N, C-alpha and C positions, 0 to 999 in steps of 0.2 A: 459411474466410472470416476475414479480419483483423478483430479486435476493436479493434485500435489500429493506426493508420497515420499516419506523418508524412512531409511533403514539404518538403525544404529548411529544416528547422527551425533557427531561430537565436535566440539570446538575447544581446543586446548591452547592456552597461551604459555609460552616459555617451556614447551614440552621437554622433559628430561632434565630440567634445571630445578634448583632448590625452591624457586618461587613459582613452580608450575601451578597453573590454575585452570580448572575445567569450567568453562562458562556454559557449555551444553553437554549433557551427559547421556549419550545413548538413546536419543529420542526416536521413537517409532511413531509415525503420525500419518494418517490418511485423511485427506479432505476431498469430498466429492464435489462434482460440478453443481453449482447453484447453492451451495451451503452459505450460511451466514454464521461466522465463527468469531468469538471474542477470545483473545489470548490475554490472560490477566495474571497478576501476581505482584508481589512487592517490588520496589525499586531494586535494580541490580540482580533480579532473579534469572535473567536471560531471555525475557520475552522479546525485546527489540533485536537481540542477537539472532534469535530464531527466525524472526521476520527477514533480517538481512541475509540469512543463509538460504531460505527457501526462495528469495527473490533473486538470487545469484549476485547480489551486491558484495557479499563476502563468501569465502570458501570454507568448507568444513575441514577439520583436521583428519577426520575419519568418517566413514559412512557414505551413504548414497542418497541423492535427491533425484526424484523423477518429477518432471513437469510435463503434463499431458503425455505421460508414459515415456518421455525421453530422458535418459540418464545424463545429467548435465556435466558430470566430471569429465566426460569425453569431449566436451565442447571447447572450442577455442574462446579466447576473450571476446573476439568479434562476434562469434555465434551467440555467446551469452548476452552481449549488448543488443543484438537483434531480437533475441527472445524477450528481453525486458521490454523493448519498444512495442513488440507485437502482442504479447500475452498479458503484461501487467500494466495497471494504472496505479500511480503512487500518490498518496495524500499524506503530507507530513505535518507535524505539530507546528513547525516553523514556516509553513507555507511553501518556501523555496521558489517564490516568484521573482521575476526580474522587475524591480521597482521603476526602472527608467522606461519600461515598455507599457503600452496600454493593455487593458484587459483583453481586447481582441488579439493583440499580438502575442500575449502570453499563451492564450488558448490555442492559437493557430500554430505555434512553434513546433510541437511534436509532429504535426502533419507535414510541415515544411521540411523537417528533418527526414521524413520518409519520401521526400521529393514530390509531394502532392502540389499541384500548381497553386499559386497564391490565391486566385479567385475561388477555387474549390475549397481550399483550406479555410479561407475567411467565411465562406458561406456556411460550412459546417460549424465553425467557431461561433458564429452568431446564433445558430440553432442551439448549441450547447449552453451558451450564455443565457439564452431565454429559458432553457430547461431548469437552470439553477436559480431563476428568479432575478436576474440582473439585466433584463431587457432595458435598453436605453443608456446603459453605462459602458458600452463597448469601447468608447474612446477615452474613458477615464484612465489616468495613470494609477498604478497600484498604490502609490503614495497618497492618493486622494480618497481611498476607501477604507472602511472599517475592517477590523480583524475577521468578523463573521463573513463579510463580503469577500475578503481575501481567500477564506477557506472555500467559499462557493466557486471562486475562480479556479482554485486548485483542483476541485472536483471536476469542473468542466474540462480543465486541461488533462486530467487523468483519463477522461472518456474519449479524448481526441481520436485515438487510433482503434476504437472499438475493442477494448481489452476484455479478455475472458475473466480476469481476476483483478479485483481492486484490493490493494494492501494499504491500510490506513494506520499510521503509527501515532497514537495519542491525537487523533484529529480534532478533538475538542479541548485539548490541554491549555491552549492560550485564549480560550473564548469565555465570555460570560455565559451563565446558565441558559438564558433564552436562546442565544446564538447556537450553543452546543446542542440543544434539543432540535433546533431547525436543521443543523448539519446531519444529525443522526437520522432524522426523518428522510432527508434526501438520500442518504446512503441506503436506508432500509428500502426505499422505493426502487433504487437501482438493483438491489438484490432480488426484489420481487419480479423484476424484468428478466431475471435469469443470470445476472452477473454474480460470480462467486465473490463473497466479501469477507475479508479477514481484517479484524480490527485488533490492535494492541492497545490496551487501556488498563490503568490502575483503578478506574472509577467503576465500582460495581453497578451503579445505576445504568451506566452505558453498557456494561457487559451483559446485563440482564435483558437488553433488547435483542440480543443475539439468539439464534436458534440452538446454539451449542456453545458452551463455555469450556475452554481449556485452561486449567490452572497450573501454573509453573512455580516451582520453589527450588532454589539452588540448582538451576539448570536442568531439572527433571520435571516431567509431567506427573502431577500428583492427582489430577482429576480431569476427566474429559476424553 
């Protein structure tokens, strides 16, 4: 069953004006539960925009998006925010961690936002921190760890609320090659556990680890 499906998805900037620009052009896409997909293409082709649209961070100009068979254009902003918290886990190139907080506090935060009590949130956070290989570093501040370790924290945080889908936008873009391989191995293992994994990357070596590659050029799917 598709967990994500789009119909004639379009994103147009400055519509009707002389400088109108179509970033996404009529994309029809179906992603099944448990798939591992890499979205790839040159810089500016629309791959990150596509990720923003299917994650409800941005809204399409035209077309429909179904998440777990729910059509999201009918949802309020609050309903979309709830959907993001419950369905998606996000991993970004820039990590998006809070430097003044500890690793434990960063990972526990999504659970606290869902009103899980502090003790239970911290217990699960410790478990997830161990899962990504950072056992013993729970009380380190983000400013005290390496880029590779930061991305491990970001993955642990993404798993906090048991997401069905993990969206990773250039997750190895700021890492050295060794750390990048380790991060992809962690993400691959998560996919094997049943989580749907969608990675945006310009790195074909990373893309080739996926089960399916979707190539985008000038806002359109040209392969996959």
